[in-house]
N, C-alpha and C positions, 0 to 999 in steps of 0.2 A: 197600827204600825206602818200603814203604805204612808201615811201623809208625812210621817217621821223620816221616811225613807226617802221620798220625793223632796224633801226641803234639805238633807243632806247631799243628795245627787244636786241640787240647785246650787249650794252654798259650793260645793267641790267644782261645779262645772265655772261659776264666777273666780274662784280661787284659781282654776288651771288659765283661765284667759286673762288674767290679772298676770301670773308668772309669764305668759307667753309675750305680752306686750312689754314685760320688763325684760325680757329676754331679747326681743328685737332691739330694744332700745340701747342695750348693753352692745349687741353686736354693731348696730348701726355707728354708735361712738367708736368703737374698735376699727370698723371698718375706713370712718372718716379720719383717724389718727393714723393709720396706715397709708390712707392716700396723700393725707398732708406730707408724710415724711417722704414718699415717693417724690412728690412734687419738688420739694427741698434739695433733695440729692441731685434730682435732675437739673435744677435750676443752678446749684453750685457748678456742677459738671458742665452745664452749658458757661456759664461766667468765665471758669477757667479756659474752655477750649476757646473761647471768642477771644480773652483777655492774653493769654500766654500764646501769641501766635507765632511768634518770631524764633527761629531754631539756632541752635548753637551745637555745632558737631561736636563730636570727643575731641577733634584733632584741633579745637579753635580755642579750648578752656584748659585749665592746669587745676587739680586737686592740689591745693597747697597744705591740709591740712585735715586731718580725721581726729577728732578728740572724742574719747568717752565721755559721756555725762547721764543725768538723771533727769527726767520731766516729770512733772506731777499735776495730775487733774483730779477734778473734784467732778463727782455724781450728785447734782441735788436732786435727783430721782430714788436713788440709793443711799443718799448720804454717806457716801464712801470717798474714801480718799486712795488714788493709785499711782504710784510710781513706778516708772518704767525706766532702764536702762536704753541711753540711744547713744549713737554717733552723730556728732556734729561735722558735717563734711561743709568744709569751705572751699569754695571755687573761685577762681579769678578768669575773668572773661573780658574780651574788650568788644565794644559796640561802638561803630563809627569813630574808632581810634580813641575812645574813651575806655581805661580801664575799670573795672568795677570789681568787687568782691562781695559775695553772699553766701550764705550757707544755707544747706538743706538738712534737716533731721531724721535720721532713719532708726527704727528698733533693731536693738542689736541681735537679737535671736533669730531673725530670717536667716535662711539661707544664703540670700542676696547679698544682707550685711555683710556674712562672712567671707564672703568671696571677695566681695568689693574691699574690705579690709585688709585681708591678706595680699591682695594684688597691691593695694596703697603701701603695706610694709616692706613688700620686696621690690617697690618700684617698678613692677611689673605693667605699665599703662592702666591702672585703675579706670580711667574716663572711658576706656573700652567698653569695662563693664557697665557703669554707669550710664554710658549710651547719650541720645540727644538729652540738651536741655531746652527750656523755652523760656522766654521773654517776653513782657508786653512793650511793644513799639513806642507807648507812651511813657512808659517807665521801665527803663532798661535795668535800672538796679537792683531787681528784685527778678529771681529765677525760680523757674518750677519744673516739675518732671512728672511725667504720666506712668502710670505703671500700678501693678497690683503687688509691690514690693515692698508695702510701709515706708515710702516717701511722701513728705507731707508738703505740700505749696502752703508756704506761710501766709 
């Protein structure tokens, strides 16, 4: 009986070692995925901050229209389609004497969006709520905005 027990212990030990190696491999792949994601997010943020460097103060632009719309996104990972309600904010501004019009999209459900839309409807200086906008000196026809309030740079 002792020989049989020793063989079982040996098989279990080898199986435990294989399980440990598989777990380490899975954790390594997950860690690499997280690191790649962090690098991508940091690179996009860095790109935006180095591209959209010129400021437009709220007194230097006019929100000419805010329309409610929808946007649809598809996730290949989960194979789902999501439709979100958004506001499309149309802004008119000037750079070096040239007038430009561009849009910003924002999710309608945020507190920020509700305040901005309310100020727009009552013509109560919604630009003050939107704050500074940014553009690329190389391509001033596109604006962007920094913030944690679901406004997207296209």
